[in-house]
C-alpha positions in Angstrom: -143.4 19.1 56.7 -142.7 16.0 54.6 -141.0 12.9 56.0 -138.0 13.0 53.7 -134.6 11.6 54.3 -132.1 13.3 52.0 -128.7 11.7 51.1 -126.5 14.4 49.7 -123.4 13.4 47.7 -120.3 15.0 46.5 -119.3 13.5 43.1 -115.6 13.4 42.2 -113.7 10.9 44.3 -116.9 10.3 46.3 -119.0 8.4 43.7 -116.5 8.4 40.8 -113.1 6.8 40.9 -111.1 9.9 39.9 -112.4 13.1 38.3 -115.4 13.5 36.0 -113.2 15.3 33.5 -111.0 12.3 32.9 -112.9 11.1 29.7 -112.4 14.6 28.2 -108.7 14.4 28.7 -108.7 10.9 27.2 -110.7 12.0 24.1 -108.5 15.0 23.4 -105.2 13.2 24.4 -104.4 15.8 27.0 -102.2 15.1 30.1 -104.6 15.8 33.0 -101.8 16.5 35.5 -100.3 19.1 33.2 -103.8 20.7 32.7 -104.5 20.9 36.4 -101.1 22.3 37.1 -101.9 25.1 34.7 -105.2 25.7 36.5 -103.5 25.8 39.8 -101.2 28.6 38.6 -104.0 30.8 37.2 -105.0 32.5 40.5 -101.4 33.6 41.1 -101.0 34.6 37.4 -104.1 36.8 37.4 -103.3 38.4 40.7 -99.7 39.1 39.7 -100.5 40.4 36.2 -103.8 42.1 36.6 -104.3 42.4 40.4 -107.5 40.3 40.1 -108.6 37.8 42.6 -110.2 34.6 41.3 -112.2 31.7 42.8 -109.8 28.7 43.1 -112.8 26.3 43.0 -114.2 27.5 39.7 -111.3 29.1 37.8 -111.0 25.9 35.9 -114.2 26.7 34.0 -112.6 29.6 32.3 -109.6 27.4 31.3 -112.0 24.9 29.7 -113.8 27.7 27.9 -110.6 29.2 26.6 -109.3 25.7 25.5 -112.6 25.0 23.6 -112.0 27.9 21.2 -110.6 27.4 17.7 -107.1 26.1 18.0 -107.5 25.1 21.7 -106.8 21.7 23.1 -110.5 21.1 23.6 -111.6 22.7 20.4 -115.3 22.4 19.8 -116.3 21.2 23.2 -120.0 21.6 23.9 -122.7 20.6 26.4 -123.9 17.6 24.4 -120.3 16.3 24.4 -120.1 16.8 28.2 -123.3 14.9 28.6 -121.9 12.1 26.4 -118.7 11.9 28.5 -120.9 11.2 31.5 -121.6 7.7 30.2 -117.9 6.9 30.3 -117.4 7.5 34.0 -116.1 4.7 36.2 -118.1 4.6 39.5 -117.0 3.0 42.7 -118.4 -0.5 43.4 -122.0 -0.4 44.5 -122.9 2.7 42.5 -125.6 3.3 41.4 -127.1 0.3 43.1 -127.0 1.9 46.6 -129.2 4.7 45.3 -131.9 2.2 44.3 -131.6 -0.1 47.3 -131.8 2.7 49.9 -134.9 4.1 48.3 -136.5 0.6 48.0 -135.8 -0.4 51.6 -137.9 2.4 52.8 -140.5 2.4 50.1 -141.2 -1.3 50.4 -141.7 -1.2 54.2 -145.5 -0.8 55.0 -144.6 0.6 58.4 -142.8 3.6 56.7 -145.4 3.9 53.9 -148.1 4.7 56.5 -146.2 7.9 57.4 -145.1 8.8 53.8 -141.4 8.4 54.6 -139.1 8.2 51.6 -135.5 8.6 50.7 -134.2 11.2 48.1 -130.7 11.5 46.7 -129.0 14.7 45.7 -125.7 15.5 44.1 -123.9 18.8 44.9 -120.6 19.1 43.0 -118.1 21.8 41.8 -117.9 19.8 38.5 -119.9 19.9 35.3 -123.6 19.4 35.7 -123.9 18.1 32.1 -121.5 15.3 32.8 -123.5 14.3 35.9 -126.7 14.4 33.8 -125.2 12.0 31.3 -124.0 9.5 33.9 -125.5 6.3 35.2 -126.6 7.8 38.5 -128.9 10.5 37.0 -131.9 8.2 36.7 -131.8 7.8 40.5 -131.2 11.3 41.8 -133.8 13.9 42.8 -131.7 17.0 42.1 -128.2 18.1 40.9 -126.2 21.2 41.6 -123.0 21.8 39.6 -121.4 24.2 37.2 -123.2 25.0 34.0 -121.9 26.6 30.8 -123.6 28.7 28.1 -122.8 27.8 24.5 -121.9 30.2 21.6 -122.1 29.4 17.9 -118.7 29.0 16.3 -118.7 28.1 12.6 -122.3 27.1 12.9 -121.7 24.7 15.8 -122.4 25.1 19.5 -119.3 25.6 21.7 -119.0 26.3 25.4 -118.4 30.1 25.7 -119.6 31.5 29.0 -120.1 30.5 32.6 -123.8 30.2 33.4 -123.9 28.9 37.0 -121.2 27.9 39.5 -121.0 25.9 42.7 -117.9 26.1 44.8 -117.0 24.5 48.1 -118.6 27.3 50.1 -121.8 27.7 48.1 -122.5 24.0 48.5 -124.1 25.1 51.7 -126.6 27.2 49.7 -127.6 24.1 47.8 -128.2 22.3 51.1 -130.4 25.1 52.3 -132.3 24.8 49.0 -132.9 21.1 49.7 -134.0 22.0 53.2 -136.6 24.5 52.0 -137.8 22.4 49.1 -136.5 24.5 46.2 -135.8 21.5 43.9 -139.5 20.5 44.1 -140.9 24.1 44.3 -138.6 26.4 42.3 -140.8 29.4 43.1 -139.5 29.3 46.7 -136.7 31.9 47.3 -133.9 30.2 49.3 -133.4 33.5 51.2 -137.0 33.8 52.2 -137.8 33.3 55.9 -139.5 30.0 56.5 -140.6 28.3 59.8 -138.8 25.1 60.6 -142.0 23.1 60.5 -142.7 24.3 56.9 -139.3 23.2 55.5 -139.5 20.2 53.3 -136.3 18.3 54.5 -135.1 18.8 58.0 -131.3 19.1 58.5 -131.4 16.4 61.1 -132.7 14.1 58.4 -129.8 14.7 56.0 -126.7 12.6 55.3 -123.8 14.4 53.6 -121.2 12.2 51.9 -117.9 13.5 50.5 -114.2 12.7 50.3 -112.1 15.5 51.8 -111.3 18.8 53.4 -112.8 20.9 50.6 -116.2 19.8 51.8 -115.6 21.0 55.4 -118.2 23.9 55.0 -120.9 21.4 54.1 -119.8 19.0 56.7 -119.8 21.7 59.3 -123.3 22.9 58.4 -124.8 19.4 58.5 -123.1 18.6 61.8 -124.2 21.8 63.4 -127.8 21.2 62.4 -127.9 17.6 63.7 -127.5 15.7 60.5 -125.0 12.9 59.6 -121.6 13.2 57.9 -119.6 10.5 56.2 -116.3 10.5 54.3 -114.9 8.2 51.7 -111.3 7.3 50.8 -110.1 5.1 47.9 -109.0 1.6 48.9 -105.3 1.4 49.7 -104.7 5.2 49.5 -102.8 5.9 52.8 -102.7 9.7 52.3 -106.5 9.8 51.7 -107.0 7.6 54.8 -104.9 9.9 56.9 -106.9 12.9 55.6 -110.3 11.5 56.6 -109.0 10.2 59.9 -107.8 13.7 60.7 -111.2 15.1 59.9 -112.8 12.5 62.2 -110.4 13.5 65.0 -111.3 17.1 64.4 -115.0 16.2 64.6 -115.5 17.3 61.0 -117.1 14.0 60.2 -118.8 11.3 62.1 -117.6 8.2 60.2 -115.6 7.2 57.2 -114.9 4.1 55.1 -113.3 2.8 51.9 -115.0 3.8 48.7 -117.0 0.7 48.1 -120.8 0.9 48.4 -121.5 -2.8 47.7 -123.9 -4.6 49.9 -122.3 -5.6 53.2 -119.4 -3.1 53.1 -118.9 -0.6 55.9 -120.1 2.3 53.7 -123.3 0.5 52.7 -124.2 -0.6 56.2 -123.5 2.7 57.8 -125.6 4.7 55.3 -128.4 2.1 55.4 -128.3 2.0 59.2 -128.5 5.8 59.5 -131.5 5.9 57.1 -133.3 3.3 59.2 -132.6 5.4 62.3 -134.1 8.4 60.7 -137.1 6.5 59.5 -137.7 5.1 63.0 -137.4 8.5 64.5 -140.0 9.8 62.0 -142.4 7.0 63.0 -142.0 7.8 66.6 -142.6 11.5 66.0 -145.8 10.7 64.0 -147.1 8.4 66.7 -146.4 11.1 69.3 -148.3 13.7 67.3 -151.2 11.3 67.0 -151.3 10.6 70.7 -151.2 14.2 71.6 -154.0 15.0 69.2 -156.4 12.5 70.7 -158.2 13.8 73.8 -158.8 11.5 76.7 -162.2 9.8 77.2 -164.5 11.7 79.5 -165.1 9.9 82.9 -167.6 10.4 85.7 -166.2 12.4 88.6 
């Protein structure tokens, strides 16, 4: 078992001020509100017209694919473009600095080095993996889960044409189990394989899950149940978002929340850093206890 502290992040409205698709709408001069209204109507449309159920979290992927076809509002959209759009994202204050600082504060401490303690950051999102890969945080994360699209050739050029992999708000918990078992570092491990707790790479009680709202309740619930830490973010001055996270706290869905500012000295920064320090200290104590138990007492005369 490794001494790993995992900070697991949602993306939209957690790290990014808005949605990761905003640069796409800007590039193609598309009204985002109108687009998302169309997406919201799709589950009812397909159920009414074809008696087909759809996944509300990921149906937007089909709409993007349809709109990328010739004549569509996103005509020619491909994975390289998605990655390029990642560089245009506006992050909340303190991002990506908090990724760097939380790793350094553990790595630079000799006390923690002795026990191989380190911090890793993961992103688990229902958004586009390629946009995340092209963003400023990618250099500082240890793994990303998101939705991935397969390209087709249209007039000799690559265009998104099929869904390759999806993450929705329920299957985020699968990603967390993969982190727990070490799948990102050892892809040959099957997440469904039985594995003793002591063999799992990242213990649930050493995880911190950070997100912005009720859609992340399955992930919050898993982390809370397993002894980890849960933290919610709301945009500064957004009363509705504040009321939402406060309700989640009252319902014991989350342990703490703060405004979306990760700058040094803010509530979010201090809470996350403090929790990481607590985990690191617990690991030190656990290692010392194992050492003490492994050393037999000195024989004495009777």
